[in-house]
N, C-alpha and C positions, 0 to 999 in steps of 0.2 A: 238527508244529511249523513255523511259518512261518519261512522263511529270513531274514527281515529282523529277527527278534527279536534283541535284545541287540547290534545293530549300528547305531551312530550314523551319520548321513549323512556326517560328516567322516571317520570311521574307514573306512566303506565306500569313499568316494571315494579315500582315500589308499591303501588296500589294492589296489583295482582299478587305479588309476593305476600303482602299482608293478608289478603283474602284467603289464600290457600293455607297460610300459617294458622289463621284463626280456625278454619274448618278442621285442619288436622289436629289442632289442640283439643277441639271438642271431641274428636274421635278417639284420641289416645288418653284422655283424662282418667278413664276408668282403670287403665292398665296398672299403674303403681298402687292403686288402692282397692284392687279387686278383692283381695283376701279380707280386708276390713269390711267392705260392703257385704260380702258373703256372710261374715259373722253376724252382722247387724240383723240380717234377715233369715238367720238360721239355715243357710245354704252351705253346701260344700263349694270349694273353689271351682270344681269342674261344673257344677250346676250353675253357678254364677257366670261362668264363662260362656254358657249358652246364650246369654243376653247379647253377646257380641255376634253370635251366629244369626240371631233374629234381626239384629241391626243391619248386618250385611245383606240379608235377603231384602229388607225394606229399602236399603240403599240402592240395590240393583234396580228395583222397580222405579225408584225416584229418578235414577239416571235415564232410564228409557222415557219417563214422563217429561224430563227436561228436554230431551231430544225432540219429542213430539211438539213441545211448546216453543221450541227455539225459532220457528219460522214466523211466530206471531208476536213475540216480545223482544225487547232489546236485551243486549248482554248485560247492561247495568242492572236491569230489572231482575234478570236471573241471578246475578251475583247478590243483589239485595235480598232476594228471597232466601238464598243459601245462608247468608249471614243471619237473617232473622231466625232460620231454623237452628243455627248454632246457639243463638241467644236463648230461644225458648227451650230447646232440648236440654241444654246445659242447666238452665234454671230449674226445669222439672227434675233433673237428676239431683241437683243440689238439695231440693226440698222433698225428694221422694220419700213417702211413708210406707211404701209397699214394693214388692218385686215388680208387679205390673207397671207401676208408675215409673220405676227406674228403667224398665224395658222400653216404655214409650219414649222417655227422654233420650235414651241411647239410640233408638230407632230414628228419631228426628235428627240427631247429630250425624248419624250414618248417612241419612238422606242429604244432609247439608254438605257432607264431604263430596258426594257424587256431583251434586249440582254445581258447587263452587269450582271443583277441579275441571269439570267439563266446560263450564262457561269461562273459567279463567284462562285456559289454554286457547279457547276460541277467541277471547278478547285480546290475548297477546298477539294473535295473528291479525285481528281486525284493527287494533288501535296503534299499529306501528307500520312504518314504511318498509320496503324491501330490505334496505340496508341495515335496519335495526331489528327486524323481526326475530331472527335467530336468538339474539341476546335477550330480548324480552320474553320469549318462550322459555329460555333456560332459567331466567330469574323467577318466572312463575312456578316452574316445576320444583325449584329448590325450596320453595316455601314449606313443602311437606317435611323434608328431612330437617329443615331449620327448626320446626316445631319440637322435634326430638332433642335438639341441641339447646334451644333457648327456653321453650315452654316447659319441657319435661322436668328440668331441675326445679323450677318454680312450683310446678304442680306437686312435686315430691315434698318440698319444704312445707307448703301450706297443708298438704295431706297428713303430715305428722300431727298437726293440731286436731284436725277432724277430716275424715275421708270425704265428707261433703264439700269442704272448702276447695278440694281439687277442681271442682266444676266452676268455681268462681273465676278461675283464670281464663278459660275460654269465653265466659260471659263478658268479662272486661275487654278482652281482645276483640271479640266480635262487635261490641258496641262502639269501640274506638274506630275500628276499620269501617263500619257502616257510615260513620260520620265523614270519614275521609273519602269514602266512595262517592259522596255527593259531588266531588270535584270532577268526576269522570263525566264524559258526554252522555246525555240521555240517549241519543242515537235513535235509529229506527229499529225495526225488527232485525234480529241478528243475522238473518239470511233470507233469501228469497226462494229457498228450496222447498221441497215437498215433504220433509221429515224423514223418519227412519225407514219406512217400508221400502222405498225405492233403493235406499242404500243397502239394505239387507239382501236385495235381489242381485246385487253386484258380486260376482264371484271373488274378485280381488279383495273387496272390503270384508267379505265373510271370512276369507282366509286370514287376513290381517287380524280381525277381531278374535278368531279362534286361537291364533298364535299368542295374542295378548292374554286371553283367558288362561291358556296353559302356562305361560310364563309367570303370570300373577299367582296362579295356584302354587307353583314351585316357590315363588318368593314369599308368599304368605306362610308356607311351611317353615321357611327359614326364620321369619320373624316370630312365629308362635313358639318355636322350640329351641331357638338359639340360647336363650337364657337358661332354660332347663338343662341343656347340654353342659353349660359351664358349671351349674350347681351340682348336678349329679355326677359329672366326670371328675371334678376337682374339689368338690365341697366348697366352692367359692362363696364368699359372703354376698349378701344382697348389694352392698355398696360396691364391691368389685364388679359384680355383674352389671350394675347401673353404669359404672364408668366405662366398661367394655362396650356396652350397647350404645352409649352416647358417642364414644369415640368412633365406633363403626358407622353410626348415622352421619357423623361429620364427613366421613370419606365419600358419602353419597354425593356431596356437593361438588368436589373437584371432578368426580366422574361425569357429572352432567355437563360441566363446562368443557371437559376434554372432548366429549362427544360432539359438542357444538363446533369445536374448532376443526374437526376432521370430517364432519358430516357431508360436506360438499363433494368429497372425493369418491367414496365408495359406500354410500350410506346403506344401500340394501345389503351388500355383503357384510358390512359392519354390524348390522342388526342381527343377522344370523350368527356371525362370529361371536358377538357378545353373549348370545344365548349358549353357544357351545362352551365358551370360557366359564360361564356361570355353572354349567353342568359339571365340568371338571373340578371347579373350585368347591362346589357343594358336596361332591363325592369325597373329596379330601377332607372337608370340614367334618363330615360324619364318621370317616374311618380313622383318620390320623389325629390322635390326641396326645401330644407330647408335652402338654402343660397349659396352664391358663393363658400365658402370653401368646403361645403359638396359636391357640384357638381364637383368641381375641383378634390377633392379626388376620387370621383367616376370615373372620366375620367382617373385618374392615375391607378386605379384598372383595368379598361378596357385595358389600354396600357400594364400593367404587364401581364395580361392573354393573350393578343394578341401576345406578344413577345414569350410566352411559346408555344402557339398554332402554331405560324409560324415555330418555330424550329421543333416541332414534325411533322408538316405537311411536311416540307422539308426532314426530315429524312425518313419519310414514302415513299416519292417519290424516294429518292435514293435507298431505299430497293427494291421497286417494279419495278424500272427501270432496274434491272438485270445488272447493270454496265453501262448502256447507260445514263450516268449522264446528259449530255447536253440536250438530247431529253426529258428526264423526267422533267428537270427544265424549259425547254422551254414551255412544256405543262402547267406547273404550272404558269409561267409568263403570258401566254395567258389567263388562267383561272382568274388570278388576274385582268387583264385589263378588261376583259369582266365583271367580277364581279363589277368593279368600275362603269361601265356604268349602270348595272342593279341596283346596290345599290343606286346610285345617283338618278335615275329615280323613283325607288320604294319608297325610303325615301322621296323624294319630294312630291309624291302623298299622302303618309301617313300623312306627316306634313300638307299639304293643307286640307286633309279630316278630321283630328281629332286632330291636334296639336301634341305636343311632347309626350304625353302619347301613342297616336296611333303610332307615329314613333318608340318609344321604343318597343311596342308590335310587330310591323312588323319586326324590326331588330332582336328581340329575336326569332321570328319564323324562320328567315333565319339561324341564328346561330344553332338553334336546328335541322333544316333540314340537315345542313352540318354535324353536329355531328352524327346524325343517319345514314346518308349515309356512312360515313367513319367508323362508329363503328360496323356495322353489318358484320358478317363473309361472306367471298366469297370463293367459291370453284374455285381454279385456274385450268388451263388446265393441264392434266396429263403430267408428264415429265418435267414440268417447275419448276426450282428451286425457292423457296420462299425467301431464304435469301442468297444473294451472299456472297461468301467467303471473298471478298475484303472489305466488309462493316463491321466495328466493331460493336459489340452489343451495345456499348455505344451510337453509333450514329444511330443505326437502330431500327425501331419499332419491336414489337413482331411479330411472324410468323402469316401469314394468314390475314393481314389487307385487 
């Protein structure tokens, strides 16, 4: 049975949007209450922040495991496992009585993010027809920034009562989404492919994944240190920083849909162009500081461009994956998590060594490297199709990425 049977485009988009929103809510719940959690366990904020590093490493392993399992289980099963991890991990975080318990909970929510995002984008391609696929993929991807806009304020409100209650939000969202997911088709195994190993032997896929890792390393550096830049440069209040970051995350959504509308024309060139524009923008973000409003707008521009780049990168992976959607997206999820570790560490070293101008320069170099890696042509193995027939040209990058 095809996995797209009995699933309308709107229902598929709504379900997958909710799945990604739930997973992202679980991953970001610790962010606004990190200081309070650190105080409870007698940690410094920097020490507590290492919990996120451990979670990212665990999430990278989970992403590769999801790719290996994707040939044997259905996409609905993968999504259900991911939502279960959100529920269990957030519940453990809510009741954690020690640092190791909190780290385990956060590791599970990190793994959930990788599994749900990989399976979600794959399901967007599998559960929709050619005419609707690009729209469903776009709605799936914007579930992540929507969590910043919708879930983050709610997490902040309940977190003022107790930092533990912040994790009740993803628990509730994951439970509700898991019930709704039962409406999706059970389907067969998500693909008939042979898993990740053959994909990693493909030069074009390796180059794409490397570009994703470099780009995500740069983007994670932006997300980790943007708030600190606003606070330390302008003595901005936490409320002002929250508003600025929330507004910037909202700009990610139109960026995603703008990329969808133009992807059919010059997708490969646009993927590289988005990376170069991000490099120029992040350099300006680090060097030019003319006031809180100026930097907040600069962050919004970065979010808009990142939304476009993320959509184009996902479309490229679906194209190069030859229909093995879950494996390709698992590879991308692993690259994103490894990129988070690299970007956090590299950005921290740059900031310590030369301040925010140096941070902007280093992140710009990472964005540029990612754009160059993905923009250069690659000769694929003879006899291998470049553009799968099932992927519409609206969602697929140009040939030969």
